[in-house]
N, C-alpha and C positions, 0 to 999 in steps of 0.2 A: 278344757282350758288349753290355750295356746300361749306360748311365750317364745321370745327370741333371745338367743344367747350366742355371742360370737358370730353374729350375722347368719345364724341358722335357726330355722323355725322348728320348735318341738311342740308336741301336743300330748295330752293325757286326758282321759275321760275324768270328769270331776269326781265321780264316785270312786274311781281308782285312786285318785289323789287322797280322798278321804280315808280309804283303806290303808294307804301308805302312812298317813298320819297316825292311824290306829296302831300300826306295827311299831312305829317309833315311840309312841306313847307307852305301849306295852313294854318295850325295851327298858325305858327309864323307870316307869312306875313299878315294875316288878323286879327291879334291881339286877337286871342282866348286865348292866353297865359295869365297867371296871371300877369306877369310883361312884360315890353316892351323890346324886343330884336330885333336886326337887324340881324335876321337869315333868309337867303334865300339861296336856292341852285341854283346857276347860271345855271346849266344844265336843270333846270325846266322852267326857264323864257321863252325860245322860245315857249314852249307849251302853256303857259299862254297868250301869245300875239296873239294866233290864235283865230279867231272869232268862228270857228267850229273845234272841235277836233274829229278825228276818230282813229281807231285802228292803222293805219299806222303811225300817229303822235306819238302814244305811243311807237311803235316799233323803230322809229327814235330816240326818246329820250332815249330809252333803250340802243341803240347802243352807244350813247354818254356816258351814264353812265358806260357801260361796258368798254369803252376805258379808262375812268378815274380810274376805279378799276384796270385795267391791268397796268396802269402807276403808281399805288399806290398813286394817288392823291385823292382818295376817299376810305375811310375805315369806315364802320359803326359799327365795333365791337371793342370797347375799350379793351386794354390789361387789364386783371384782371377781366373781366366780368364772372359771374357765372350764368349758367342756369341749373335748376333742374326740370325735369318733374315730375309732381305729378301723383298719381294714377288715378285721374279724367281726365288726358290729358292736364290740364292747367300747367302753369309754375310758379316757383319761380325764380325771376331774382334779382341778387344782384351785387353790385359794391362797393368795399370798405365797408363802414358801412351802405350803403343804401340797403334796401330790399323791393322788391315789390312782394307781394304774390298773388297767384291765378290769374295770368295773363292769359287771354284767348289766344288761338292760334293766332287769328287775331290781337291781341293787342301787341304781343311780338316784332315783327320786328319794327313797328312804335315807340314803347317805346325805343328800343335800338337805333334807328336812332336819336330820340330826345335826349337821354342821350349823345350820341356821339357829337351832335351839341352843346349841353350846355357845355360839357367838353372842347370843342375847342373854345368856345366863348371868345372873348376879349373885355373888361377886364375880367380877370378870375373871375368866380363865386364860391361862397362857396359851399361845398357839401350840406349844409343845404338848401340853396336856390335852388340848382338843384333838391334835393329830393322833396321840396315843389312844384316846377314847374312840376315835373314828376307825382306827385300825382294829381295835377290839370289836367294835360294832360290825365291821365287815366279816371278821372271823366268826362271830356269833351268828350272824345272818347266814353265812355259808354253811356252818355246822347244822343249823336248824333245817335249812333246805335239804342238805344231804341226808339227814336223819329221816325226814318226812317224804323223801323221794324213794326210799327203799321199800 
């Protein structure tokens, strides 16, 4: 999948986007979030119901996700999102008055998916709560990666 933001072209393999959705779904579904939200991506559920997951299962889920994107029923990039690449290759991501600095390449898409999910959550959340949750998300994401890299 390719998308243009701030006059810059970005790309991600579709199955990688699906895996990013899986990570964000896991964050909310298993209550790693700071607050309780009923956020689950329905197109992820069939994968979670499998006893054993293989690459073909990921590809099947990816096809479902692609169809949702084509029908414009799924969009992970909120209008007004700003991404600026830093000299070190990391990103500054901002939305309205929220700013997330020095976001690693592997954190950017999950952060944007989580932002979009929180913006679409009902009842509506304040931007302050969304920013607080996303800062928690980044800390959890980094802590998980640090623990699994050792």
